C-alpha atoms as an extended CHARMM CRD file, in Angstrom:
* protein
*
       221  EXT
         1         1  MET       CA              0.0000000000        0.0000000000        0.0000000000  PROA      1               0.0000000000
         2         2  LYS       CA              3.0100000000        2.2880000000        0.4000000000  PROA      2               0.0000000000
         3         3  ASN       CA              2.9800000000        3.3730000000       -3.2600000000  PROA      3               0.0000000000
         4         4  LEU       CA             -0.6980000000        4.3340000000       -3.2290000000  PROA      4               0.0000000000
         5         5  PRO       CA             -1.8960000000        7.9480000000       -2.9600000000  PROA      5               0.0000000000
         6         6  SER       CA             -2.2110000000        9.2030000000        0.6090000000  PROA      6               0.0000000000
         7         7  ARG       CA             -6.0240000000        9.3410000000        0.3670000000  PROA      7               0.0000000000
         8         8  PHE       CA             -6.0860000000        5.5850000000       -0.2730000000  PROA      8               0.0000000000
         9         9  ARG       CA             -3.6670000000        4.9050000000        2.5660000000  PROA      9               0.0000000000
        10        10  ARG       CA             -5.8320000000        6.9920000000        4.8910000000  PROA      10              0.0000000000
        11        11  LEU       CA             -8.9520000000        5.0950000000        3.8070000000  PROA      11              0.0000000000
        12        12  ASP       CA             -7.1630000000        1.7820000000        4.3140000000  PROA      12              0.0000000000
        13        13  GLY       CA             -6.2080000000        2.8970000000        7.8110000000  PROA      13              0.0000000000
        14        14  ALA       CA             -9.7720000000        3.9300000000        8.6260000000  PROA      14              0.0000000000
        15        15  LEU       CA            -11.0350000000        0.5460000000        7.4460000000  PROA      15              0.0000000000
        16        16  ALA       CA             -8.4470000000       -1.2540000000        9.5880000000  PROA      16              0.0000000000
        17        17  ASP       CA             -9.5460000000        0.7590000000       12.6330000000  PROA      17              0.0000000000
        18        18  LEU       CA            -13.1900000000       -0.2980000000       12.3760000000  PROA      18              0.0000000000
        19        19  PRO       CA            -14.2250000000       -2.3470000000       15.4350000000  PROA      19              0.0000000000
        20        20  LEU       CA            -14.5630000000       -5.5650000000       13.4850000000  PROA      20              0.0000000000
        21        21  GLU       CA            -12.8170000000       -8.9110000000       13.8400000000  PROA      21              0.0000000000
        22        22  GLU       CA            -11.9720000000       -8.9640000000       10.1260000000  PROA      22              0.0000000000
        23        23  PRO       CA            -12.4550000000       -5.4990000000        8.6220000000  PROA      23              0.0000000000
        24        24  MET       CA            -12.7630000000       -5.0240000000        4.8580000000  PROA      24              0.0000000000
        25        25  LEU       CA             -9.4170000000       -3.4810000000        3.8830000000  PROA      25              0.0000000000
        26        26  LEU       CA             -8.7350000000       -1.3570000000        0.8050000000  PROA      26              0.0000000000
        27        27  THR       CA             -8.2160000000       -4.0330000000       -1.8580000000  PROA      27              0.0000000000
        28        28  GLU       CA            -11.2880000000       -5.9320000000       -0.6350000000  PROA      28              0.0000000000
        29        29  LEU       CA            -13.2950000000       -2.7010000000       -0.5850000000  PROA      29              0.0000000000
        30        30  ASP       CA            -12.1950000000       -2.0520000000       -4.1530000000  PROA      30              0.0000000000
        31        31  GLY       CA            -13.5010000000       -5.4300000000       -5.3030000000  PROA      31              0.0000000000
        32        32  PHE       CA            -16.7150000000       -4.8760000000       -3.3660000000  PROA      32              0.0000000000
        33        33  LEU       CA            -17.3450000000       -1.4640000000       -4.9460000000  PROA      33              0.0000000000
        34        34  THR       CA            -16.5860000000       -2.8500000000       -8.4040000000  PROA      34              0.0000000000
        35        35  GLY       CA            -19.0950000000       -5.6340000000       -7.8190000000  PROA      35              0.0000000000
        36        36  LEU       CA            -21.6850000000       -3.0280000000       -6.8900000000  PROA      36              0.0000000000
        37        37  ALA       CA            -20.8780000000       -0.9750000000       -9.9940000000  PROA      37              0.0000000000
        38        38  VAL       CA            -21.5330000000       -3.9020000000      -12.3550000000  PROA      38              0.0000000000
        39        39  SER       CA            -24.2620000000       -5.5900000000      -10.3140000000  PROA      39              0.0000000000
        40        40  PRO       CA            -27.4190000000       -6.6170000000      -12.2050000000  PROA      40              0.0000000000
        41        41  ASP       CA            -29.3800000000       -4.8480000000       -9.4430000000  PROA      41              0.0000000000
        42        42  THR       CA            -28.9500000000       -1.3870000000       -7.9670000000  PROA      42              0.0000000000
        43        43  ILE       CA            -28.1530000000       -1.8410000000       -4.2700000000  PROA      43              0.0000000000
        44        44  PRO       CA            -29.2380000000        0.9640000000       -1.8960000000  PROA      44              0.0000000000
        45        45  GLN       CA            -26.2630000000        2.7610000000       -0.3470000000  PROA      45              0.0000000000
        46        46  GLY       CA            -27.5230000000        2.2410000000        3.2000000000  PROA      46              0.0000000000
        47        47  GLU       CA            -27.5840000000       -1.5170000000        2.6370000000  PROA      47              0.0000000000
        48        48  TRP       CA            -24.0780000000       -1.9340000000        1.2880000000  PROA      48              0.0000000000
        49        49  LEU       CA            -22.4830000000        0.4920000000        3.7360000000  PROA      49              0.0000000000
        50        50  GLN       CA            -23.5310000000       -1.9230000000        6.4780000000  PROA      50              0.0000000000
        51        51  CYS       CA            -21.3510000000       -4.5610000000        4.8250000000  PROA      51              0.0000000000
        52        52  ILE       CA            -18.3430000000       -2.2560000000        5.1150000000  PROA      52              0.0000000000
        53        53  TRP       CA            -18.6410000000       -1.0180000000        8.6820000000  PROA      53              0.0000000000
        54        54  GLY       CA            -20.3820000000       -4.0560000000       10.1030000000  PROA      54              0.0000000000
        55        55  SER       CA            -23.2780000000       -2.2040000000       11.7160000000  PROA      55              0.0000000000
        56        56  ASP       CA            -26.8280000000       -3.4810000000       11.4160000000  PROA      56              0.0000000000
        57        57  ASP       CA            -27.9840000000        0.1250000000       11.4430000000  PROA      57              0.0000000000
        58        58  SER       CA            -26.7210000000        2.2830000000        8.5730000000  PROA      58              0.0000000000
        59        59  ASP       CA            -27.8250000000        5.3930000000       10.5230000000  PROA      59              0.0000000000
        60        60  ASN       CA            -25.4750000000        4.5890000000       13.4010000000  PROA      60              0.0000000000
        61        61  PRO       CA            -22.0580000000        3.7250000000       11.9490000000  PROA      61              0.0000000000
        62        62  PRO       CA            -19.2230000000        2.9790000000       14.4020000000  PROA      62              0.0000000000
        63        63  PHE       CA            -17.6610000000        6.4570000000       14.4860000000  PROA      63              0.0000000000
        64        64  ASP       CA            -17.5220000000        8.7740000000       17.4870000000  PROA      64              0.0000000000
        65        65  ASP       CA            -17.3450000000       11.9830000000       15.4470000000  PROA      65              0.0000000000
        66        66  PRO       CA            -20.0040000000       12.8210000000       12.8180000000  PROA      66              0.0000000000
        67        67  ALA       CA            -17.2390000000       14.4750000000       10.7990000000  PROA      67              0.0000000000
        68        68  ASP       CA            -15.5070000000       11.1000000000       10.5800000000  PROA      68              0.0000000000
        69        69  VAL       CA            -18.6990000000        9.5730000000        9.2070000000  PROA      69              0.0000000000
        70        70  ARG       CA            -18.9220000000       12.2260000000        6.5060000000  PROA      70              0.0000000000
        71        71  TRP       CA            -15.2560000000       11.8430000000        5.5810000000  PROA      71              0.0000000000
        72        72  PHE       CA            -15.4890000000        8.0580000000        5.4420000000  PROA      72              0.0000000000
        73        73  VAL       CA            -18.6180000000        7.9700000000        3.2680000000  PROA      73              0.0000000000
        74        74  ASP       CA            -17.2120000000       10.6800000000        0.9880000000  PROA      74              0.0000000000
        75        75  ALA       CA            -13.9510000000        8.7440000000        0.6000000000  PROA      75              0.0000000000
        76        76  VAL       CA            -15.7600000000        5.5080000000       -0.2190000000  PROA      76              0.0000000000
        77        77  MET       CA            -18.0940000000        7.2200000000       -2.6970000000  PROA      77              0.0000000000
        78        78  ALA       CA            -15.1620000000        9.0050000000       -4.3330000000  PROA      78              0.0000000000
        79        79  ARG       CA            -13.5030000000        5.6490000000       -4.9980000000  PROA      79              0.0000000000
        80        80  TYR       CA            -16.7950000000        4.2330000000       -6.2710000000  PROA      80              0.0000000000
        81        81  ALA       CA            -17.1070000000        7.1490000000       -8.7050000000  PROA      81              0.0000000000
        82        82  GLU       CA            -13.5460000000        6.5410000000       -9.9040000000  PROA      82              0.0000000000
        83        83  ILE       CA            -14.3000000000        2.8790000000      -10.5330000000  PROA      83              0.0000000000
        84        84  VAL       CA            -17.3820000000        3.7440000000      -12.5970000000  PROA      84              0.0000000000
        85        85  ARG       CA            -15.4400000000        6.3940000000      -14.5300000000  PROA      85              0.0000000000
        86        86  ASP       CA            -12.5940000000        4.0010000000      -15.3110000000  PROA      86              0.0000000000
        87        87  LEU       CA            -15.0050000000        1.2740000000      -16.4170000000  PROA      87              0.0000000000
        88        88  THR       CA            -16.8160000000        3.7330000000      -18.6610000000  PROA      88              0.0000000000
        89        89  ARG       CA            -13.4860000000        4.6710000000      -20.2280000000  PROA      89              0.0000000000
        90        90  GLY       CA            -12.6440000000        0.9990000000      -20.6970000000  PROA      90              0.0000000000
        91        91  LYS       CA             -9.6080000000        1.2700000000      -18.4030000000  PROA      91              0.0000000000
        92        92  PRO       CA            -10.3740000000       -0.2890000000      -15.0140000000  PROA      92              0.0000000000
        93        93  GLN       CA             -7.6200000000        0.0710000000      -12.4280000000  PROA      93              0.0000000000
        94        94  PRO       CA             -8.3390000000       -2.4120000000       -9.6380000000  PROA      94              0.0000000000
        95        95  ILE       CA             -6.3640000000       -1.9830000000       -6.4330000000  PROA      95              0.0000000000
        96        96  PHE       CA             -4.5860000000       -5.2900000000       -5.9140000000  PROA      96              0.0000000000
        97        97  ASP       CA             -2.1890000000       -6.0880000000       -3.1040000000  PROA      97              0.0000000000
        98        98  ILE       CA              1.3560000000       -6.8630000000       -4.2560000000  PROA      98              0.0000000000
        99        99  ASP       CA              3.6810000000       -9.3990000000       -2.6480000000  PROA      99              0.0000000000
       100       100  ASP       CA              6.7400000000       -7.3760000000       -1.6070000000  PROA      100             0.0000000000
       101       101  ARG       CA              8.9480000000      -10.4660000000       -1.8250000000  PROA      101             0.0000000000
       102       102  ASN       CA              8.4440000000      -11.2780000000       -5.4940000000  PROA      102             0.0000000000
       103       103  GLY       CA              6.0670000000       -8.7010000000       -6.9740000000  PROA      103             0.0000000000
       104       104  ASP       CA              3.2300000000      -11.2050000000       -7.4560000000  PROA      104             0.0000000000
       105       105  VAL       CA             -0.2720000000       -9.7480000000       -7.6700000000  PROA      105             0.0000000000
       106       106  LEU       CA             -2.3810000000      -10.9370000000       -4.7450000000  PROA      106             0.0000000000
       107       107  TRP       CA             -5.7970000000      -10.8040000000       -6.3670000000  PROA      107             0.0000000000
       108       108  GLU       CA             -7.5920000000      -13.0470000000       -3.8790000000  PROA      108             0.0000000000
       109       109  ALA       CA             -8.6170000000      -10.3240000000       -1.3960000000  PROA      109             0.0000000000
       110       110  TRP       CA            -10.0440000000       -8.2370000000       -4.2480000000  PROA      110             0.0000000000
       111       111  ILE       CA            -12.1630000000      -11.2030000000       -5.3430000000  PROA      111             0.0000000000
       112       112  ASP       CA            -13.2740000000      -11.6940000000       -1.7200000000  PROA      112             0.0000000000
       113       113  GLY       CA            -14.6810000000       -8.1640000000       -1.8510000000  PROA      113             0.0000000000
       114       114  PHE       CA            -16.4040000000       -8.7790000000       -5.1740000000  PROA      114             0.0000000000
       115       115  ALA       CA            -17.9440000000      -11.9350000000       -3.6680000000  PROA      115             0.0000000000
       116       116  GLU       CA            -19.4570000000       -9.7740000000       -0.8950000000  PROA      116             0.0000000000
       117       117  ALA       CA            -21.2530000000       -7.7420000000       -3.5640000000  PROA      117             0.0000000000
       118       118  VAL       CA            -22.4730000000      -10.8800000000       -5.3460000000  PROA      118             0.0000000000
       119       119  ALA       CA            -23.8030000000      -12.2270000000       -2.0350000000  PROA      119             0.0000000000
       120       120  LEU       CA            -26.1420000000       -9.2330000000       -1.7330000000  PROA      120             0.0000000000
       121       121  ARG       CA            -28.1610000000      -10.3700000000       -4.7690000000  PROA      121             0.0000000000
       122       122  PRO       CA            -27.1560000000      -13.9840000000       -5.5560000000  PROA      122             0.0000000000
       123       123  ASP       CA            -30.3080000000      -14.8340000000       -7.5200000000  PROA      123             0.0000000000
       124       124  SER       CA            -29.7890000000      -11.8760000000       -9.8510000000  PROA      124             0.0000000000
       125       125  TRP       CA            -26.1880000000      -12.9100000000      -10.4840000000  PROA      125             0.0000000000
       126       126  THR       CA            -27.3340000000      -16.4610000000      -11.2200000000  PROA      126             0.0000000000
       127       127  ALA       CA            -29.8490000000      -15.1000000000      -13.7180000000  PROA      127             0.0000000000
       128       128  MET       CA            -27.1340000000      -12.9430000000      -15.2680000000  PROA      128             0.0000000000
       129       129  GLY       CA            -24.9790000000      -16.0540000000      -15.6330000000  PROA      129             0.0000000000
       130       130  ASP       CA            -27.8070000000      -17.6050000000      -17.6550000000  PROA      130             0.0000000000
       131       131  ASP       CA            -27.9020000000      -14.5900000000      -19.9820000000  PROA      131             0.0000000000
       132       132  THR       CA            -28.4590000000      -15.3750000000      -23.6490000000  PROA      132             0.0000000000
       133       133  ASP       CA            -25.4580000000      -13.1890000000      -24.4750000000  PROA      133             0.0000000000
       134       134  PRO       CA            -22.5220000000      -15.6400000000      -24.3310000000  PROA      134             0.0000000000
       135       135  GLU       CA            -19.9920000000      -12.9090000000      -23.4800000000  PROA      135             0.0000000000
       136       136  THR       CA            -21.9930000000      -11.7620000000      -20.4540000000  PROA      136             0.0000000000
       137       137  ALA       CA            -22.5740000000      -15.3360000000      -19.2930000000  PROA      137             0.0000000000
       138       138  GLY       CA            -18.8790000000      -16.0660000000      -19.7820000000  PROA      138             0.0000000000
       139       139  ALA       CA            -17.8410000000      -13.0440000000      -17.7230000000  PROA      139             0.0000000000
       140       140  VAL       CA            -20.0950000000      -14.0890000000      -14.8510000000  PROA      140             0.0000000000
       141       141  ALA       CA            -18.7200000000      -17.6240000000      -15.0430000000  PROA      141             0.0000000000
       142       142  GLN       CA            -15.1670000000      -16.2890000000      -14.9700000000  PROA      142             0.0000000000
       143       143  ILE       CA            -15.7880000000      -14.2270000000      -11.8380000000  PROA      143             0.0000000000
       144       144  LEU       CA            -17.6870000000      -17.0230000000      -10.0830000000  PROA      144             0.0000000000
       145       145  SER       CA            -14.8660000000      -19.4310000000      -10.9180000000  PROA      145             0.0000000000
       146       146  LEU       CA            -12.3390000000      -17.1410000000       -9.2270000000  PROA      146             0.0000000000
       147       147  ILE       CA            -14.6500000000      -16.7420000000       -6.2280000000  PROA      147             0.0000000000
       148       148  ALA       CA            -14.8700000000      -20.5330000000       -5.9610000000  PROA      148             0.0000000000
       149       149  ILE       CA            -11.0630000000      -20.8410000000       -6.0140000000  PROA      149             0.0000000000
       150       150  VAL       CA            -10.6560000000      -18.3540000000       -3.1720000000  PROA      150             0.0000000000
       151       151  ALA       CA            -13.4290000000      -20.0480000000       -1.1620000000  PROA      151             0.0000000000
       152       152  ASN       CA            -11.8180000000      -23.4920000000       -1.7180000000  PROA      152             0.0000000000
       153       153  GLU       CA            -15.0100000000      -24.6270000000       -3.4410000000  PROA      153             0.0000000000
       154       154  THR       CA            -13.5680000000      -25.1050000000       -6.9170000000  PROA      154             0.0000000000
       155       155  THR       CA            -13.6350000000      -28.3390000000       -8.9030000000  PROA      155             0.0000000000
       156       156  LEU       CA            -10.3390000000      -27.4200000000      -10.6030000000  PROA      156             0.0000000000
       157       157  ASP       CA             -7.2210000000      -29.4050000000       -9.7420000000  PROA      157             0.0000000000
       158       158  SER       CA             -3.9960000000      -27.8100000000       -8.4950000000  PROA      158             0.0000000000
       159       159  VAL       CA             -2.4590000000      -27.5800000000      -11.9630000000  PROA      159             0.0000000000
       160       160  GLU       CA             -5.5230000000      -25.8170000000      -13.3300000000  PROA      160             0.0000000000
       161       161  ILE       CA             -5.6480000000      -23.4790000000      -10.3260000000  PROA      161             0.0000000000
       162       162  ASN       CA             -2.0000000000      -22.5140000000      -10.8310000000  PROA      162             0.0000000000
       163       163  ALA       CA             -2.7290000000      -21.7470000000      -14.4770000000  PROA      163             0.0000000000
       164       164  VAL       CA             -5.6590000000      -19.5400000000      -13.5090000000  PROA      164             0.0000000000
       165       165  ASP       CA             -3.6370000000      -17.8210000000      -10.7860000000  PROA      165             0.0000000000
       166       166  ALA       CA             -1.0150000000      -16.7110000000      -13.2770000000  PROA      166             0.0000000000
       167       167  ASP       CA             -3.3990000000      -14.6120000000      -15.3230000000  PROA      167             0.0000000000
       168       168  ALA       CA             -6.2020000000      -13.9640000000      -12.8240000000  PROA      168             0.0000000000
       169       169  PRO       CA             -5.6680000000      -10.1590000000      -12.7990000000  PROA      169             0.0000000000
       170       170  ALA       CA             -6.0810000000      -10.0010000000      -16.5800000000  PROA      170             0.0000000000
       171       171  ARG       CA             -9.1380000000      -12.2520000000      -16.3830000000  PROA      171             0.0000000000
       172       172  ILE       CA            -10.6590000000       -9.9670000000      -13.7470000000  PROA      172             0.0000000000
       173       173  VAL       CA            -10.1420000000       -6.8370000000      -15.8640000000  PROA      173             0.0000000000
       174       174  ALA       CA            -11.6450000000       -8.4820000000      -18.9590000000  PROA      174             0.0000000000
       175       175  ALA       CA            -14.6220000000       -9.8430000000      -17.0060000000  PROA      175             0.0000000000
       176       176  VAL       CA            -15.5360000000       -6.5980000000      -15.2490000000  PROA      176             0.0000000000
       177       177  LEU       CA            -15.3560000000       -4.6970000000      -18.5350000000  PROA      177             0.0000000000
       178       178  GLN       CA            -17.8140000000       -7.1500000000      -20.0810000000  PROA      178             0.0000000000
       179       179  LEU       CA            -20.0670000000       -6.9990000000      -17.0220000000  PROA      179             0.0000000000
       180       180  HSD       CA            -20.0180000000       -3.2060000000      -17.1190000000  PROA      180             0.0000000000
       181       181  ALA       CA            -21.0370000000       -3.2870000000      -20.7930000000  PROA      181             0.0000000000
       182       182  ALA       CA            -23.9640000000       -5.5580000000      -19.9190000000  PROA      182             0.0000000000
       183       183  HSD       CA            -24.8910000000       -3.3070000000      -16.9930000000  PROA      183             0.0000000000
       184       184  ALA       CA            -24.8380000000       -0.2410000000      -19.2680000000  PROA      184             0.0000000000
       185       185  ARG       CA            -27.0650000000       -1.9800000000      -21.8250000000  PROA      185             0.0000000000
       186       186  ASN       CA            -29.5550000000       -2.9040000000      -19.1110000000  PROA      186             0.0000000000
       187       187  MET       CA            -29.6320000000        0.6660000000      -17.8130000000  PROA      187             0.0000000000
       188       188  GLU       CA            -30.1930000000        2.0350000000      -21.3180000000  PROA      188             0.0000000000
       189       189  ALA       CA            -32.9730000000       -0.4630000000      -21.9290000000  PROA      189             0.0000000000
       190       190  SER       CA            -34.6620000000        0.5080000000      -18.6720000000  PROA      190             0.0000000000
       191       191  ALA       CA            -34.3480000000        4.2160000000      -19.4340000000  PROA      191             0.0000000000
       192       192  GLY       CA            -35.7270000000        3.6980000000      -22.9220000000  PROA      192             0.0000000000
       193       193  THR       CA            -38.8300000000        1.7950000000      -21.8510000000  PROA      193             0.0000000000
       194       194  PRO       CA            -41.7810000000        3.9240000000      -22.9950000000  PROA      194             0.0000000000
       195       195  THR       CA            -44.1810000000        4.9690000000      -20.2750000000  PROA      195             0.0000000000
       196       196  PRO       CA            -47.8660000000        4.3600000000      -20.9340000000  PROA      196             0.0000000000
       197       197  ALA       CA            -49.6340000000        7.3190000000      -22.4760000000  PROA      197             0.0000000000
       198       198  PRO       CA            -52.1580000000        8.9580000000      -20.1710000000  PROA      198             0.0000000000
       199       199  SER       CA            -55.6620000000        7.6560000000      -20.6550000000  PROA      199             0.0000000000
       200       200  THR       CA            -57.8630000000        9.7400000000      -22.9330000000  PROA      200             0.0000000000
       201       201  LYS       CA            -61.0440000000        7.9700000000      -21.8730000000  PROA      201             0.0000000000
       202       202  VAL       CA            -63.7390000000       10.4320000000      -20.8950000000  PROA      202             0.0000000000
       203       203  GLY       CA            -65.9340000000        9.5810000000      -17.9030000000  PROA      203             0.0000000000
       204       204  ARG       CA            -69.6970000000        9.6780000000      -18.3430000000  PROA      204             0.0000000000
       205       205  ASN       CA            -69.9690000000       12.5320000000      -15.8490000000  PROA      205             0.0000000000
       206       206  ASP       CA            -67.0850000000       14.5120000000      -17.3740000000  PROA      206             0.0000000000
       207       207  ALA       CA            -67.6590000000       17.4330000000      -19.6990000000  PROA      207             0.0000000000
       208       208  CYS       CA            -68.1540000000       16.2580000000      -23.2630000000  PROA      208             0.0000000000
       209       209  PRO       CA            -65.0280000000       16.8430000000      -25.3970000000  PROA      209             0.0000000000
       210       210  CYS       CA            -67.1920000000       18.2930000000      -28.1730000000  PROA      210             0.0000000000
       211       211  GLY       CA            -67.3590000000       21.5410000000      -26.2200000000  PROA      211             0.0000000000
       212       212  SER       CA            -71.1120000000       21.6420000000      -25.6980000000  PROA      212             0.0000000000
       213       213  GLY       CA            -70.7250000000       22.1100000000      -21.9540000000  PROA      213             0.0000000000
       214       214  ARG       CA            -73.0140000000       19.1700000000      -21.2630000000  PROA      214             0.0000000000
       215       215  LYS       CA            -71.9830000000       15.9670000000      -19.4770000000  PROA      215             0.0000000000
       216       216  SER       CA            -70.6830000000       13.2550000000      -21.7750000000  PROA      216             0.0000000000
       217       217  LYS       CA            -73.5240000000       10.8860000000      -20.8910000000  PROA      217             0.0000000000
       218       218  ARG       CA            -76.0510000000       13.5780000000      -21.9440000000  PROA      218             0.0000000000
       219       219  CYS       CA            -74.2410000000       14.4270000000      -25.1370000000  PROA      219             0.0000000000
       220       220  CYS       CA            -71.8620000000       12.4430000000      -27.3470000000  PROA      220             0.0000000000
       221       221  GLY       CA            -71.1840000000        9.7930000000      -24.7040000000  PROA      221             0.0000000000
């Protein structure tokens, strides 16, 4: 984390200080926020913030100072906005931990965070995996396969796991780009759904549209 901007290091420190047995640190938060950004469902902010700070009440986060609450939420939302911007540009920049000994990318914690986002709406992710678009279905399968490896629930053997591990970061980037494209298409389709035209039916006791001034039932109705 030492090479990251100070704002990220400060956020990582704030996450580590949360009164939780296993707090969601920066790389895991990054995967979680990315999962939210490409989720088939829009998750209310109050719901997913509870996953981060471990409180069952989103209105009472574990901070003594209200200013700390505002800073924390602003910092998290700023990173979320960056993730969405980078995905829109086609250049995601996930925050992975790096092994200081050999420079290996430690992608597993990031995937743990993404799995937290999937767990919020598992049925919707399953449906997305059954999408008729093979690229979308393939991207979901790729992410779920990595989640299964980290959770020790994979059917792959050790040789296959090692092969996946070598290029997992590239697989993650490719998958989230495809998932973002599917998410954008769904949002456009929803926005483009025509709303029903207002009814033009005239009630029998309404004024007749012919302009006579009489009730419809006594005139043209």
